[in-house]
C-alpha positions in Angstrom: -9.5 -20.8 8.3 -10.0 -22.0 4.7 -11.8 -20.3 1.9 -14.7 -22.8 2.3 -15.4 -21.7 5.9 -17.3 -18.6 4.9 -14.4 -16.7 3.4 -14.9 -17.6 -0.3 -16.3 -14.2 -1.2 -13.2 -12.4 0.1 -10.8 -14.9 -1.7 -12.8 -14.9 -4.8 -11.1 -16.1 -8.0 -7.6 -15.9 -6.2 -8.7 -19.4 -5.0 -7.7 -20.8 -8.4 -4.1 -19.9 -7.9 -3.5 -22.6 -5.2 -4.0 -26.4 -4.7 -4.8 -27.1 -1.0 -5.9 -25.2 2.1 -5.1 -21.5 1.9 -4.1 -19.3 4.7 -6.2 -16.4 5.8 -5.4 -13.0 7.5 -5.1 -13.3 11.3 -7.9 -12.6 13.6 -7.5 -11.1 17.1 -9.1 -11.6 20.5 -9.2 -8.0 21.2 -9.2 -4.7 19.4 -6.1 -3.8 21.5 -4.2 -6.8 20.3 -5.2 -5.9 16.7 -3.9 -2.3 17.2 -0.5 -3.7 18.3 -0.3 -6.0 15.3 -1.3 -3.1 12.9 1.5 -0.9 14.5 4.0 -3.7 14.4 3.1 -4.4 10.6 3.0 -0.7 9.6 6.5 -0.1 11.0 7.7 -3.2 9.1 6.1 -1.7 6.0 8.1 1.5 6.3 11.3 -0.5 6.9 10.7 -2.6 3.7 10.1 0.7 1.8 13.4 1.9 3.2 15.2 -1.3 2.1 13.7 -0.9 -1.4 15.0 2.7 -1.8 11.5 4.3 -1.7 12.5 7.1 0.5 13.2 10.5 -1.0 14.3 12.8 1.9 11.3 13.3 4.2 8.6 12.6 1.4 6.4 9.6 1.4 3.8 8.0 3.8 2.0 4.8 4.6 -1.1 4.8 6.9 -3.3 2.3 8.4 -6.9 2.9 10.0 -6.8 2.3 13.7 -8.8 -0.8 14.9 -9.9 1.1 18.2 -10.7 4.5 16.7 -11.6 4.1 13.0 -11.8 7.8 12.5 -8.0 7.9 13.2 -5.0 6.6 11.3 -1.3 5.7 12.2 1.4 7.3 10.3 5.2 7.9 10.5 6.6 10.8 12.4 7.7 13.6 9.9 11.4 13.4 9.2 12.3 10.0 10.5 14.0 7.7 7.9 11.8 4.7 6.7 14.3 2.1 7.7 14.4 3.3 11.3 10.6 3.4 12.0 9.5 1.3 14.9 6.0 0.7 16.3 6.6 3.2 19.2 7.5 5.8 16.8 4.1 5.9 15.1 1.7 8.8 15.6 -2.2 8.6 15.8 -4.0 11.4 13.8 -7.6 12.1 13.4 -9.3 13.3 10.3 -9.0 16.9 11.4 -5.2 16.6 11.5 -5.1 16.4 15.3 -2.3 14.2 16.7 -3.6 12.1 19.5 -0.7 12.8 21.9 -1.5 10.0 24.6 -1.3 7.2 21.9 1.5 8.7 19.9 5.2 8.3 19.8 7.6 10.9 21.2 8.1 12.8 17.9 4.6 14.1 17.1 5.6 16.1 14.0 3.1 15.5 11.3 3.8 15.6 7.6 1.1 18.1 6.4 0.8 16.4 2.9 0.4 13.0 4.6 -2.6 14.4 6.5 -4.2 16.0 3.5 -4.0 13.0 1.3 -4.5 10.0 3.7 -7.1 11.6 5.8 -9.2 12.3 2.7 -8.6 8.7 1.4 -9.6 7.1 4.7 -12.6 9.4 5.2 -13.9 8.8 1.7 -13.2 5.0 1.4 -14.5 2.9 4.3 -13.0 -0.3 2.5 -9.5 1.3 2.6 -7.5 0.4 5.7 -4.0 1.1 4.3 -2.8 3.7 1.9 0.7 4.1 0.5 2.4 6.9 -1.3 6.1 7.6 -1.8 8.3 9.4 -4.5 9.7 6.1 -5.9 11.9 6.3 -8.8 10.0 4.6 -11.7 6.7 5.6 -10.5 7.7 9.3 -10.4 9.4 9.0 -13.9 6.3 7.4 -15.4 3.9 9.7 -13.7 5.4 12.6 -15.8 3.4 11.3 -18.8 0.1 11.6 -17.1 -1.2 8.3 -18.6 -2.5 4.9 -17.6 -0.3 1.7 -17.8 -0.5 -0.4 -20.7 -1.6 -4.0 -20.2 1.7 -5.5 -21.6 2.5 -7.9 -18.9 0.8 -10.3 -16.6 1.8 -8.3 -13.5 0.4 -5.1 -15.2 -2.9 -6.7 -15.3 -3.3 -6.5 -11.4 -4.2 -2.9 -12.3 -6.5 -3.6 -15.2 -9.2 -0.9 -15.2 -8.3 -0.7 -11.5 -6.0 2.4 -11.6 -6.7 5.9 -12.5 -4.7 9.0 -13.3 -4.7 12.4 -11.5 -3.8 14.6 -14.5 -2.7 17.6 -12.6 0.1 18.9 -10.7 -0.8 21.8 -8.3 2.3 22.0 -6.1 2.7 20.4 -2.6 -0.4 18.9 -1.2 -0.9 21.5 1.5 -4.6 22.1 1.4 -7.8 20.1 1.9 -9.0 20.8 -1.7 -6.1 19.2 -3.3 -6.5 16.1 -1.2 -10.1 15.8 -2.3 -9.1 16.2 -6.0 -6.8 13.2 -5.5 -9.5 11.2 -3.7 -12.0 12.0 -6.6 -9.4 10.8 -9.1 -8.7 7.7 -7.2 -12.3 6.9 -7.1 -13.1 3.2 -6.2 -9.9 1.9 -7.6 -6.8 0.4 -5.8 -4.2 2.8 -7.2 -3.7 6.3 -8.8 -0.8 7.7 -10.8 -0.3 11.3 -9.7 1.0 13.3 -12.6 4.6 14.7 -11.9 4.5 13.3 -8.5 4.3 9.6 -8.0 2.0 6.7 -7.1 -0.7 6.1 -4.6 -2.1 2.7 -3.6 -5.0 1.8 -1.3 -6.2 -1.4 0.0 -8.1 -3.1 2.9 -4.9 -4.5 4.5 -1.3 -3.5 4.9 0.2 -6.5 3.1 -1.8 -5.9 0.1 -1.0 -2.1 -0.1 2.8 -2.9 0.1 2.5 -5.6 -2.4 0.4 -3.5 -5.0 2.6 -0.5 -4.5 5.9 -2.6 -5.2 4.0 -4.1 -8.2 2.9 -0.9 -9.6 6.4 0.7 -9.1 7.8 -2.3 -11.2 5.2 -2.1 -13.7 6.1 1.5 -14.4 9.8 0.5 -14.5 8.9 -2.3 -17.2 6.7 0.1 -19.2 9.5 2.7 -19.3 12.0 0.1 -20.6 9.5 -1.2 -23.2 8.6 2.1 -24.5 12.4 2.9 -24.9 13.1 -0.2 -26.5 10.1 0.1 -28.8 11.0 3.7 -29.7 14.6 2.5 -30.6 13.5 -0.6 -32.7 10.6 1.2 -34.4 8.0 -1.3 -33.1 5.1 -1.7 -30.5 4.7 -4.1 -27.8 1.7 -6.6 -28.0 -0.9 -5.7 -25.5 -2.9 -8.4 -23.6 -6.4 -8.6 -24.8 -9.1 -7.0 -22.4 -10.7 -10.5 -21.8 -7.6 -12.1 -20.5 -6.3 -8.9 -18.6 -9.7 -8.8 -16.8 -9.5 -12.4 -16.0 -5.9 -12.2 -14.7 -6.9 -9.2 -12.5 -9.6 -11.4 -11.0 -7.0 -13.8 -9.8 -4.0 -11.7 -8.9 -5.5 -8.2 -8.2 -8.0 -9.0 -5.3 -7.2 -7.8 -1.8 -6.7 -11.4 -0.8 -4.1 -12.0 -3.5 -2.5 -8.8 -2.6 -2.3 -9.9 1.1 -0.9 -13.4 0.2 1.6 -11.9 -2.3 2.7 -9.3 0.2 3.6 -11.8 2.9 7.1 -12.8 1.6 8.3 -9.2 1.9 7.4 -9.4 5.6 8.7 -12.9 6.0 12.1 -11.8 4.6 12.2 -8.9 6.9 11.4 -10.9 9.9 14.0 -13.6 9.0 16.6 -10.8 8.8 15.7 -9.0 11.9 14.7 -11.9 14.1 11.4 -10.4 15.4 7.9 -11.5 14.4 4.5 -11.0 16.0 2.7 -13.5 17.9 -1.0 -13.1 16.8 -2.4 -15.4 19.6 -0.7 -13.4 22.4 -0.9 -10.3 20.5 2.8 -9.2 21.2 6.1 -8.9 19.3 8.6 -11.8 19.9 12.3 -12.1 19.2 13.6 -15.4 17.7 14.1 -18.0 20.4 11.6 -16.3 22.8 8.8 -18.3 24.1 
């Protein structure tokens, strides 16, 4: 489906980045097939995080809203390494923290912080289908400053006036009140920097959430490097003017741009593992299978 076939509003100014017909997110014949795809994609997302070194012990979580039961979300079982997560491992959790045993994998142990943060996000934001948080190195380091990113690179503009700072650290997120504080800080934005904790990203699709998380992590790394260089040289970086930062975000910071930009991470993983998802049939297929 092209942007001209009724999807122009979703694509928005991101259409300007390409010449020719652009791809669109897949559609499914049934909600059951969509569920299988979401589980397949979410497990891939965990393995991508594992490859990028975004694991820190048992910390971190990515969730996706269920297509059949939108008051529930899928998440990894507590304690399994990101790089090992498969679709059948995922557990289904409702907004009250109840694991849906019949649909869930064999290990039904739930990370309490994952529930407190992600249930609050999914409940408050109907536009958010996927949320990602981990204790990645540079996001964690930058979060210690409790400040926003500076618009000093084109990629940072993805988050121009579209990220917030939760300027408190009250220990592990083990109570509902702290989850609500994080949601309030996130507001309607796509990302939040959690002081002394790490980064959180929310979007309407898995691919975008993964791309925006990776981009935010790298933007934090770049800013840390620039700030260190500036301090050593006794000079300041040149910020991008608001007018151009906003225009850039309108092209590269939309959910569609995130989906399209996130695809290569999944393509690479599928090339390495030899397994992809047949959206027409609603099943995972190994390379060479028909």
